C-alpha positions as CSV (number, residue, x, y, z in Angstrom):
1,X,42.8,-27.7,0.1
2,X,43.0,-24.7,2.5
3,X,45.1,-21.6,2.1
4,X,46.0,-19.0,4.6
5,X,44.3,-15.7,3.9
6,X,46.7,-12.8,3.5
7,X,47.3,-10.7,6.6
8,X,46.6,-7.0,6.0
9,X,49.1,-5.3,8.2
10,X,50.2,-1.7,8.2
11,X,53.0,0.0,10.2
12,X,52.7,3.8,10.4
13,X,53.7,6.7,12.7
14,X,51.3,7.3,15.6
15,X,48.6,10.0,15.3
16,X,46.6,11.8,18.0
17,X,43.6,9.6,17.2
18,X,45.6,6.5,18.1
19,X,46.1,7.6,21.8
20,X,43.1,5.7,23.3
21,X,43.6,2.7,21.0
22,X,47.3,2.0,21.7
23,X,46.7,2.8,25.4
24,X,44.1,0.0,25.4
25,X,46.4,-2.4,23.6
26,X,49.1,-1.7,26.2
27,X,46.6,-2.2,29.1
28,X,45.3,-5.4,27.6
29,X,48.7,-7.0,27.0
30,X,49.9,-5.8,30.4
31,X,46.9,-7.5,32.1
32,X,47.5,-10.7,30.1
33,X,51.0,-10.9,31.5
34,X,50.2,-9.6,35.0
35,X,52.1,-6.4,34.6
36,X,50.2,-4.2,37.0
37,X,50.4,-0.4,37.6
38,X,51.2,-0.9,41.3
39,X,54.6,-2.4,40.3
40,X,55.7,0.4,38.1
41,X,55.1,-1.2,34.7
42,X,54.1,0.8,31.7
43,X,50.4,0.9,32.7
44,X,51.4,3.2,35.5
45,X,53.0,5.7,33.1
46,X,51.2,9.1,33.4
47,X,51.7,9.7,29.7
48,X,50.0,6.4,28.6
49,X,47.0,8.1,27.3
50,X,49.1,10.8,25.5
51,X,51.6,8.8,23.5
52,X,51.2,10.9,20.4
53,X,52.2,14.0,22.3
54,X,55.0,12.2,24.1
55,X,56.6,10.8,20.9
56,X,56.2,14.1,19.1
57,X,59.0,15.5,21.2
58,X,62.5,15.8,19.7
59,X,64.5,12.6,18.8
60,X,61.4,10.4,19.6
61,X,59.2,8.3,17.4
62,X,56.4,5.7,17.8
63,X,54.9,3.4,15.3
64,X,51.4,1.9,15.3
65,X,50.7,-1.6,13.8
66,X,47.3,-2.0,12.3
67,X,45.7,-5.3,11.3
68,X,42.7,-4.8,8.9
69,X,42.5,-1.2,10.1
70,X,42.5,-2.1,13.8
71,X,45.4,-1.0,16.1
72,X,47.0,-4.2,17.4
73,X,50.4,-3.0,18.6
74,X,53.2,-0.5,18.5
75,X,56.6,0.4,19.7
76,X,58.9,3.4,19.9
77,X,62.1,5.0,20.9
78,X,63.0,8.2,22.8
79,X,65.9,9.7,24.6
80,X,66.6,7.9,27.9
81,X,65.6,10.3,30.7
82,X,68.2,11.2,33.2
83,X,71.1,9.7,31.2
84,X,73.9,10.6,28.8
85,X,72.7,12.3,25.6
86,X,73.9,9.5,23.4
87,X,71.5,6.9,25.0
88,X,68.0,6.2,23.7
89,X,65.4,3.8,25.1
90,X,63.3,1.3,23.2
91,X,59.9,1.8,24.7
92,X,56.4,0.5,24.8
93,X,56.7,-2.5,22.5
94,X,53.3,-4.2,22.8
95,X,51.4,-6.5,20.5
96,X,48.0,-8.3,20.8
97,X,48.1,-12.1,20.5
98,X,46.7,-12.3,16.9
99,X,49.8,-10.6,15.5
100,X,52.6,-12.2,17.6
101,X,55.0,-14.4,15.9
102,X,54.9,-12.5,12.6
103,X,58.2,-10.7,13.0
104,X,56.5,-7.4,13.8
105,X,58.4,-6.8,17.0
106,X,61.7,-7.4,15.2
107,X,60.9,-5.2,12.4
108,X,59.7,-2.4,14.7
109,X,62.8,-2.7,16.9
110,X,65.0,-2.4,13.8
111,X,63.0,0.5,12.6
112,X,63.3,2.2,16.0
113,X,67.1,1.6,16.2
114,X,67.7,3.0,12.7
115,X,65.7,6.1,13.6
116,X,67.8,6.4,16.8
117,X,71.1,6.1,14.7
118,X,69.8,8.8,12.4
119,X,69.2,11.0,15.5
120,X,72.8,10.5,16.6
121,X,72.2,8.0,19.4
122,X,75.1,5.6,20.0
123,X,73.5,3.2,22.5
124,X,70.0,1.8,23.0
125,X,68.7,0.8,26.4
126,X,65.6,-1.2,27.4
127,X,63.9,-2.7,30.4
128,X,61.6,-5.6,30.6
129,X,60.7,-8.4,33.0
130,X,61.8,-12.0,33.2
131,X,58.3,-13.4,32.5
132,X,58.5,-12.0,28.9
133,X,60.9,-14.7,27.7
134,X,60.0,-14.3,24.0
135,X,60.8,-10.6,24.2
136,X,64.1,-11.2,25.9
137,X,65.1,-13.8,23.2
138,X,64.2,-11.3,20.5
139,X,66.3,-8.5,22.1
140,X,69.2,-10.9,22.6
141,X,69.0,-11.8,18.9
142,X,69.1,-8.1,18.0
143,X,72.4,-7.7,19.9
144,X,71.1,-6.4,23.2
145,X,73.2,-7.5,26.2
146,X,72.1,-7.9,29.8
147,X,73.5,-5.3,32.2
148,X,73.6,-5.3,36.0
149,X,71.9,-2.1,37.0
150,X,69.2,0.2,35.7
151,X,70.0,3.3,33.7
152,X,68.2,6.6,33.6
153,X,65.0,7.3,35.5
154,X,62.3,5.2,33.8
155,X,60.2,4.5,36.9
156,X,59.9,0.8,36.0
157,X,61.0,-0.4,39.4
158,X,60.0,-4.0,38.8
159,X,61.6,-4.4,35.4
160,X,64.5,-6.5,36.5
161,X,65.8,-7.3,33.1
162,X,67.9,-4.4,31.7
163,X,69.7,-4.5,28.4
164,X,71.9,-2.3,26.3
165,X,73.0,-2.3,22.7
166,X,75.7,-0.3,20.9
167,X,74.1,1.1,17.8
């Protein structure tokens, strides 16, 4: 008889030491799905190697997921740049293959939206791409709805899927 070993997962706020680790996760996952910097995806973000500093700003938060002490994913929320003050953006949700399908993205998105509500945000925006079908299904199950045009100034010109949720 075989049994599955317990999975040692930890979700915690980002620290400065996580910067290179989560940046590498984002680069690896982006490469896996063909999300290249030349098309304006997250890997082109000039702040990618400074996420701790970015999410230390007001009304922002980012959480790291560790598996057996190794950074395997993360996600966050911040005010949507160039938009109404009541709109936040769910950002940089990336997970390595070994922890996908465990409900971490759902848990992290719910945590981020609760944080956003506590900060006074009333709507949550996100951008993704059509090739990330599992992510889109997750966001739809969380109450995000497709919208026609981009909001704010994210710089993600090739993220053709835009969604909004009332918090």
